[in-house]
C-alpha positions in Angstrom: 16.1 -16.5 61.6 18.6 -16.9 58.8 19.1 -20.3 57.2 22.6 -21.8 56.7 23.1 -23.8 53.5 26.6 -25.1 53.2 27.8 -25.6 49.6 31.3 -27.0 50.2 33.2 -27.8 53.3 36.9 -28.3 53.3 37.9 -28.2 57.0 41.4 -29.5 56.2 42.6 -26.1 55.0 39.8 -24.1 56.6 38.7 -22.7 53.1 35.0 -23.2 52.1 31.9 -21.4 51.0 28.7 -21.0 53.0 25.4 -19.6 51.7 23.0 -17.8 54.0 19.6 -16.4 53.1 17.5 -13.9 55.2 14.5 -11.7 54.9 15.0 -7.9 55.0 15.0 -6.5 58.5 16.2 -9.8 60.1 19.4 -10.3 62.1 21.6 -12.8 60.3 24.6 -14.8 61.4 27.4 -15.4 59.0 28.6 -18.8 60.4 32.3 -19.7 60.7 33.7 -22.3 63.2 37.1 -23.7 63.8 37.3 -27.4 63.6 38.4 -29.1 65.7 37.2 -26.6 68.3 40.0 -24.3 69.1 40.2 -21.0 71.0 40.6 -18.1 68.7 41.2 -15.4 71.3 44.8 -15.0 70.3 44.1 -15.1 66.6 43.8 -12.1 64.2 40.3 -12.2 62.7 38.9 -9.9 60.0 35.6 -9.9 58.2 35.5 -8.2 54.8 32.8 -7.4 52.3 34.4 -7.6 48.9 37.7 -5.7 49.7 36.4 -3.5 52.5 37.0 -4.5 56.1 33.8 -4.2 58.1 35.0 -5.9 61.4 38.5 -6.7 62.8 39.6 -8.4 66.0 43.3 -8.2 66.8 45.0 -8.6 70.2 41.7 -8.7 72.0 40.7 -5.3 70.4 37.7 -4.7 68.1 37.7 -2.3 65.1 34.4 -1.8 63.4 33.8 0.0 60.1 31.7 3.2 60.7 29.1 2.1 58.2 28.5 -1.1 60.3 28.7 0.5 63.7 26.0 -1.1 66.0 25.2 -3.6 63.2 28.2 -5.9 63.0 29.5 -7.8 66.0 31.4 -10.9 67.0 30.9 -12.7 70.4 34.2 -12.5 72.3 33.0 -15.3 74.6 32.3 -17.6 71.6 35.9 -17.1 70.4 36.9 -19.4 73.3 35.0 -22.3 71.5 36.3 -21.3 68.0 33.1 -19.6 66.9 34.1 -16.8 64.5 30.6 -16.1 63.3 29.7 -12.5 62.5 26.3 -11.1 63.4 24.7 -8.5 61.1 21.6 -6.7 62.4 18.7 -5.4 60.4 20.0 -6.7 57.1 18.7 -5.0 53.9 18.9 -5.9 50.2 21.9 -3.7 49.9 23.7 -6.0 52.3 23.5 -8.9 49.8 26.9 -10.1 48.6 30.0 -12.1 49.5 31.6 -11.8 52.9 35.1 -13.2 53.7 36.4 -14.2 57.1 40.2 -14.2 57.3 42.1 -15.7 60.2 45.8 -15.4 60.7 47.4 -17.8 63.2 51.0 -18.9 63.5 51.8 -17.2 60.2 49.1 -19.1 58.3 46.1 -17.4 56.6 42.8 -19.2 56.6 39.7 -18.0 54.7 36.0 -18.7 54.7 33.6 -17.1 52.3 29.9 -16.6 53.2 27.4 -15.5 50.6 24.4 -13.5 51.9 21.3 -13.4 49.8 17.9 -11.8 50.6 15.0 -14.1 50.2 13.0 -11.3 48.6 15.9 -10.5 46.3 15.0 -13.1 43.7 11.4 -11.8 43.7 12.6 -8.3 43.5 14.9 -9.3 40.6 12.0 -10.9 38.8 9.9 -7.8 39.3 12.8 -5.7 38.0 13.2 -8.0 35.0 9.5 -7.9 34.3 9.5 -4.1 34.5 12.4 -4.0 32.2 10.6 -6.3 29.8 7.5 -4.2 29.9 9.5 -1.0 29.4 11.3 -2.6 26.5 7.9 -3.7 25.0 6.6 -0.2 25.3 9.7 1.2 23.6 9.4 -1.4 20.8 5.6 -0.6 20.4 6.5 3.1 20.2 9.2 2.4 17.6 6.7 0.2 15.6 4.1 3.0 15.7 6.7 5.6 14.5 7.7 3.3 11.6 4.1 2.7 10.7 3.4 6.4 10.7 6.5 7.1 8.7 5.3 4.4 6.2 1.9 6.0 5.9 3.5 9.4 5.3 5.8 8.0 2.7 2.9 6.3 1.0 0.8 9.5 0.9 3.8 11.4 -0.4 4.3 8.7 -3.2 0.6 8.9 -4.1 0.8 12.7 -4.3 3.9 12.5 -6.5 2.2 9.8 -8.7 -0.9 12.1 -9.0 1.3 15.0 -10.0 3.1 12.9 -12.6 -0.2 11.7 -14.0 -1.5 15.3 -14.3 1.7 16.3 -16.1 1.4 13.3 -18.5 -2.2 14.2 -19.1 -1.3 17.9 -19.8 1.5 16.8 -22.2 -0.9 14.4 -23.9 -3.4 17.2 -24.4 -0.8 19.5 -25.8 0.4 16.8 -28.1 -3.1 16.1 -29.4 -3.6 19.9 -29.8 -0.4 20.1 -31.9 -1.5 17.1 -34.0 -4.9 18.7 -34.6 -3.3 22.0 -35.6 -1.0 20.1 -37.9 -3.9 18.3 -39.5 -5.8 21.6 -39.9 -2.8 23.1 -41.6 -2.5 20.2 -43.9 -6.2 20.4 -44.9 -5.8 24.1 -45.5 -2.8 23.5 -47.8 -4.8 20.8 -49.6 -7.7 23.2 -50.1 -5.3 25.9 -51.4 -3.8 23.5 -53.8 -7.2 22.4 -55.3 -7.8 23.9 -58.9 -10.4 26.6 -59.3 -13.7 25.4 -61.2 -14.1 26.8 -64.9 -17.6 27.9 -66.2 -18.6 28.2 -70.0 -19.3 31.8 -70.9 -22.0 32.4 -73.6 -21.2 35.3 -75.8 -24.4 37.0 -77.0 -24.8 38.6 -80.5 -27.5 40.4 -82.2 -28.4 37.3 -84.2 -31.2 35.5 -82.4 -31.0 31.8 -82.2 -33.3 29.9 -84.5 -36.1 27.9 -82.8 -35.5 24.3 -83.1 -39.1 23.0 -82.6 -42.5 23.8 -84.1 -43.8 25.2 -80.9 -40.7 27.3 -80.4 -41.2 28.7 -83.9 -44.9 29.5 -83.3 -44.0 31.2 -80.0 -41.4 33.3 -81.7 -43.8 34.3 -84.5 -46.4 35.4 -81.9 -43.8 37.4 -80.0 -42.7 39.1 -83.3 -46.2 40.0 -84.3 -46.9 41.4 -80.9 -43.8 43.5 -81.1 -44.8 44.8 -84.5 -48.2 45.9 -83.3 -46.6 47.8 -80.5 -44.4 49.7 -82.9 -47.4 50.8 -85.1 -49.2 52.3 -82.1 
């Protein structure tokens, strides 16, 4: 059965808060009693969840919200002893929340608030929180992977651009070296063209034979002359 855990109790003005916990599927009693014990048969009693009236007792007539038909009830016999407790049958997690009992008697309004909480609600909330945490972790992991992939793509793109720049620099360097070599070749050709032509001594021959300077040369010449004379005589 449900457990009743009073938080505050101010019987003087009949305004206090009660906490009740229950397992899903249980029948739970939202406890409210008049103190001192007084008959409530002639009083106007209403039970509300938030701002919606779920049960109303007025002039010995009951009015029950359609959504709580056969689920919410108040014991008319117990009203004689000042018991205003509301019974909720087959409670579910959706029934968790704040319930207010309002009593009007002799022009005075008295209220009691009862907080209904499912025992498995905290566990369910922890499970939901854990699922949300895991979902958030998965989302963050996905974002991290996307950023890492984007980083690798940017790195590859930068490497490609750097390689293209290096190739352009190499090409320009080769063109520059080629131009320098062509310039050096032109300079060498100009220098060659500007060099003076070599001059050679020309010997002008005449009919006068040179005189032999040595004895051997004179003897050779005499021999040649004699041989030439002999040829002429024949």
